[in-house]
C-alpha positions as CSV (number, residue, x, y, z in Angstrom):
1,I,-18.1,-37.0,80.7
2,P,-20.7,-37.5,78.1
3,E,-24.4,-37.1,79.1
4,R,-26.9,-40.0,79.1
5,D,-30.6,-40.0,78.6
6,G,-33.2,-41.8,80.8
7,S,-32.4,-45.2,79.3
8,G,-28.6,-44.8,79.8
9,D,-27.8,-44.2,76.1
10,L,-25.1,-41.6,75.3
11,L,-26.3,-38.2,73.9
12,S,-23.8,-38.4,71.0
13,H,-25.8,-36.0,68.9
14,Q,-25.0,-33.0,71.1
15,P,-22.0,-30.9,69.9
16,Q,-19.0,-30.3,72.2
17,R,-19.7,-27.4,74.5
18,P,-17.5,-24.4,73.7
19,T,-15.5,-23.1,76.6
20,S,-16.0,-19.6,77.9
21,V,-12.3,-18.9,77.1
22,R,-12.8,-19.8,73.5
23,S,-15.9,-17.7,73.2
24,C,-14.1,-14.8,74.8
25,L,-11.2,-15.2,72.3
26,L,-13.6,-15.2,69.4
27,K,-15.3,-12.1,70.5
28,N,-12.1,-10.2,71.2
29,A,-10.6,-11.3,67.8
30,L,-13.8,-10.1,66.0
31,F,-13.7,-6.8,67.9
32,I,-10.0,-6.1,67.1
33,S,-10.5,-6.9,63.4
34,N,-13.5,-4.6,63.3
35,L,-11.6,-1.9,65.1
36,F,-8.8,-2.2,62.5
37,F,-11.3,-1.7,59.6
38,T,-13.0,1.1,61.5
39,V,-9.7,3.0,61.4
40,M,-9.4,2.3,57.7
41,G,-13.0,3.6,57.2
42,L,-12.2,6.8,59.1
43,V,-9.1,7.3,56.9
44,V,-11.2,7.0,53.7
45,L,-13.9,9.2,55.2
46,G,-11.2,11.8,56.1
47,M,-9.8,11.7,52.6
48,G,-13.3,12.4,51.2
49,L,-14.0,15.3,53.6
50,W,-10.5,16.7,53.0
51,G,-11.2,16.7,49.2
52,L,-14.6,18.5,49.7
53,I,-13.1,21.1,52.0
54,T,-10.1,21.7,49.8
55,K,-12.3,22.3,46.8
56,E,-14.7,24.5,48.9
57,S,-17.6,22.2,47.9
58,F,-19.5,23.4,51.0
59,A,-19.4,27.1,49.8
60,Q,-22.8,28.6,49.2
61,E,-22.3,28.9,45.4
62,R,-21.2,25.2,45.0
63,I,-23.5,23.5,47.6
64,G,-26.1,22.9,44.9
65,H,-23.6,20.7,42.8
66,I,-22.2,18.7,45.7
67,G,-24.3,15.7,44.8
68,T,-22.1,15.1,41.7
69,D,-18.8,15.6,43.5
70,P,-16.5,12.5,43.0
71,M,-15.1,12.9,46.5
72,L,-18.5,11.8,47.8
73,V,-17.5,8.3,46.7
74,F,-14.8,8.3,49.4
75,V,-17.2,9.7,52.0
76,F,-19.8,7.0,51.1
77,L,-17.2,4.2,51.3
78,G,-15.8,5.5,54.6
79,L,-19.2,5.8,56.2
80,T,-20.3,2.3,54.9
81,L,-17.1,0.7,56.2
82,C,-17.5,2.4,59.6
83,L,-21.2,1.4,59.9
84,L,-20.4,-2.2,58.9
85,C,-17.6,-2.5,61.5
86,L,-19.9,-0.9,64.1
87,M,-22.4,-3.6,63.4
88,G,-19.8,-6.3,63.8
89,C,-18.5,-4.8,67.1
90,V,-22.0,-4.5,68.6
91,G,-23.0,-8.0,67.3
92,S,-19.9,-9.6,68.9
93,L,-20.1,-7.8,72.2
94,R,-23.8,-8.3,72.6
95,E,-23.8,-11.8,71.0
96,N,-26.6,-10.6,68.7
97,S,-27.1,-13.3,66.0
98,C,-29.1,-11.1,63.7
99,L,-26.4,-8.4,63.6
100,L,-23.7,-11.0,63.2
101,R,-25.5,-12.7,60.2
102,L,-25.9,-9.3,58.5
103,F,-22.3,-8.6,59.2
104,S,-21.0,-11.9,57.8
105,G,-23.2,-11.6,54.7
106,A,-21.8,-8.1,54.0
107,V,-18.2,-9.3,54.5
108,L,-18.8,-12.2,52.2
109,I,-20.2,-9.9,49.5
110,L,-17.1,-7.6,49.9
111,V,-14.7,-10.5,49.6
112,A,-16.4,-11.8,46.5
113,A,-16.4,-8.3,45.0
114,Q,-12.7,-7.8,45.6
115,V,-11.8,-11.1,44.1
116,L,-13.9,-10.3,41.0
117,V,-12.2,-6.9,40.7
118,A,-8.8,-8.4,41.0
119,I,-9.6,-11.0,38.3
120,A,-11.0,-8.4,36.0
121,A,-8.0,-6.1,36.5
122,Y,-5.6,-8.9,35.8
123,S,-7.5,-10.0,32.7
124,L,-7.8,-6.4,31.3
125,Q,-4.3,-5.2,32.3
126,D,-3.4,-4.4,28.7
127,Q,-6.3,-2.0,28.5
128,I,-5.5,-0.1,31.7
129,V,-2.9,2.3,30.3
130,P,-5.1,3.3,27.3
131,V,-8.0,3.9,29.6
132,L,-5.8,6.0,32.0
133,R,-4.4,8.0,29.1
134,S,-7.9,8.7,27.7
135,G,-9.1,9.8,31.2
136,M,-6.1,12.0,31.8
137,L,-6.4,13.7,28.4
138,T,-10.1,14.3,29.0
139,A,-9.4,15.9,32.4
140,M,-6.7,18.1,30.8
141,V,-9.2,19.3,28.1
142,R,-11.8,20.2,30.8
143,Y,-9.3,21.5,33.3
144,Q,-10.7,25.1,33.5
145,D,-14.3,24.2,33.1
146,D,-14.6,21.3,35.6
147,L,-13.3,22.0,39.2
148,D,-13.4,18.3,40.0
149,M,-11.2,17.5,37.0
150,R,-8.9,20.3,38.0
151,F,-8.6,19.1,41.6
152,I,-7.8,15.5,40.5
153,T,-5.3,16.6,37.8
154,D,-3.5,19.0,40.2
155,E,-3.2,16.3,42.9
156,I,-1.8,13.7,40.5
157,Q,0.7,16.2,39.0
158,M,1.9,17.5,42.4
159,N,2.1,14.1,44.1
160,L,3.7,12.2,41.3
161,Q,5.8,15.3,40.2
162,C,4.7,15.0,36.6
163,C,3.1,17.1,33.9
164,G,0.5,16.0,31.3
165,A,-0.2,12.4,30.3
166,D,2.9,11.6,28.3
167,N,4.8,14.9,28.7
168,Y,4.3,18.5,29.4
169,R,3.5,19.4,25.8
170,D,0.2,17.5,26.1
171,W,-1.2,20.7,27.6
172,E,-1.2,22.1,24.0
173,M,-4.6,20.4,23.5
174,N,-6.2,22.5,26.2
175,L,-8.1,25.5,24.8
176,Y,-6.5,28.0,27.2
177,Y,-3.0,26.6,27.2
178,N,-2.8,26.1,23.4
179,C,-0.1,28.3,21.9
180,S,-2.7,29.9,19.6
181,A,-4.9,31.0,22.4
182,P,-5.2,34.8,23.0
183,G,-4.9,34.8,26.8
184,V,-1.9,35.0,29.1
185,Q,-2.0,31.2,29.7
186,A,-1.2,30.5,26.1
187,C,1.7,28.1,25.7
188,G,1.8,27.6,29.4
189,V,1.0,24.7,31.9
190,P,-0.8,24.7,35.2
191,A,1.0,25.7,38.4
192,S,0.8,22.1,39.6
193,C,3.4,21.2,36.9
194,C,5.9,23.6,38.5
195,I,8.9,22.3,40.5
196,D,8.5,25.2,42.9
197,P,5.0,26.7,42.7
198,L,5.4,28.6,45.9
199,E,6.9,32.1,45.5
200,N,9.4,32.8,48.3
201,G,8.2,29.5,49.8
202,T,4.9,30.9,51.1
203,V,2.7,32.3,48.3
204,W,1.1,30.1,45.6
205,N,2.4,31.4,42.2
206,S,-0.4,30.5,39.7
207,Q,1.7,32.0,36.9
208,C,4.8,29.9,37.4
209,G,4.0,27.8,34.3
210,V,3.3,30.6,31.9
211,G,5.1,30.2,28.6
212,A,6.7,26.8,29.6
213,Q,5.8,25.1,26.3
214,Q,7.9,27.7,24.5
215,L,11.0,26.7,26.4
216,V,13.4,24.1,25.1
217,E,13.6,21.1,27.4
218,F,17.0,22.1,28.8
219,S,15.5,25.3,30.1
220,A,12.1,24.0,31.0
221,Q,13.4,21.2,33.2
222,S,14.5,23.8,35.8
223,V,11.0,25.3,35.9
224,I,8.5,22.4,35.4
225,Y,8.4,18.6,35.5
226,L,8.9,17.3,32.0
227,G,7.7,13.7,32.4
228,G,4.1,12.6,31.9
229,C,1.9,11.2,34.7
230,L,1.3,7.9,33.0
231,G,5.0,7.1,33.3
232,G,4.9,8.3,36.9
233,I,2.0,6.0,37.7
234,A,3.8,3.1,36.0
235,R,7.0,3.8,38.0
236,W,5.1,4.0,41.3
237,I,3.3,0.7,40.7
238,E,6.6,-1.0,39.6
239,Q,8.4,0.3,42.7
240,N,5.6,-0.7,45.1
241,K,4.1,-3.7,43.4
242,Q,5.4,-6.1,46.1
243,L,4.0,-3.9,48.9
244,I,0.7,-3.5,47.0
245,G,0.5,-7.3,46.7
246,I,1.3,-7.9,50.3
247,V,-1.2,-5.3,51.5
248,G,-3.9,-6.7,49.2
249,I,-3.4,-10.3,50.3
250,A,-3.2,-9.3,54.0
251,L,-6.4,-7.3,53.8
252,L,-8.2,-10.1,52.0
253,G,-6.8,-12.6,54.5
254,V,-8.0,-10.5,57.5
255,Q,-11.5,-10.3,55.9
256,I,-11.6,-14.1,55.4
257,L,-10.4,-14.7,58.9
258,T,-13.1,-12.3,60.2
259,L,-15.7,-14.3,58.3
260,I,-14.5,-17.5,59.8
261,V,-14.4,-16.1,63.4
262,T,-17.9,-14.7,62.9
263,T,-19.2,-18.1,61.8
264,R,-17.6,-19.8,64.8
265,L,-19.0,-17.2,67.1
266,L,-22.5,-17.7,65.6
267,D,-22.2,-21.5,66.2
268,N,-21.3,-20.9,69.8
269,I,-24.2,-18.5,70.3
270,Q,-26.6,-21.0,68.7
271,W,-25.2,-23.8,70.9
272,S,-25.7,-21.7,74.1
273,K,-29.3,-20.9,73.1
274,A,-30.0,-24.6,72.4
275,I,-28.7,-25.6,75.8
276,S,-30.6,-22.9,77.5
277,S,-33.8,-23.9,75.8
278,Q,-33.2,-27.6,76.7
279,R,-32.7,-26.6,80.4
280,D,-35.9,-24.6,80.4
281,V,-37.8,-27.6,79.0
282,E,-36.3,-30.0,81.6
283,S,-37.1,-27.6,84.4
């Protein structure tokens, strides 16, 4: 029944009062979405910490250079996502307007940034392969001198089962793997190129790629991966492009839905405060 003022006129300017059930649903929906992204943040944080531990970045002799470690990007992103989701959870459960406004503003910035990145990636897709090739070749040249480059290169080659940028002979450009080099690594490739780098299935054999560049392809294919990593990346994207698209759209959709739910919850909170203030004045 609509309320009337002292003269009997309808108070048509008042918004419809939100039910407690709807408010509860909004809070629970916001909490669940934040819980989902918290798990994602913990996964990203775990990846960063795993990378730091694997490279022994916390060792005494390397701790001074940890500030430039690229794995800190994953640690920073994971922590930021977890803190952002914690802000959303607390804001929804405590109905804190300040926290919810900060949360919705941060989510809006994230959504805009992702859309801009997607547009830029689509517009510059012809330049992606040359940039990846240049980055891969640079990492190969600095393989022995930069532990971060070595870690990233090894992970790519082992997970994609590839060797080099275009093929295994790209390692000729490395100072140590060049066939004119004086060391034992001359004309070889890193152990991460090997099909079976574990000796007897247990011990890492760092010499399994020695002399691989001297072998003809027929003989080399039983020892190392011949294909380059650029082809491996392209095949992986081609095989999973539908899944990548679905996941990307789903994540963006969840973020937009979270933004809408947060806005509705803020409206409900403001309405409740307005009604409470009006009752205080009337009393």
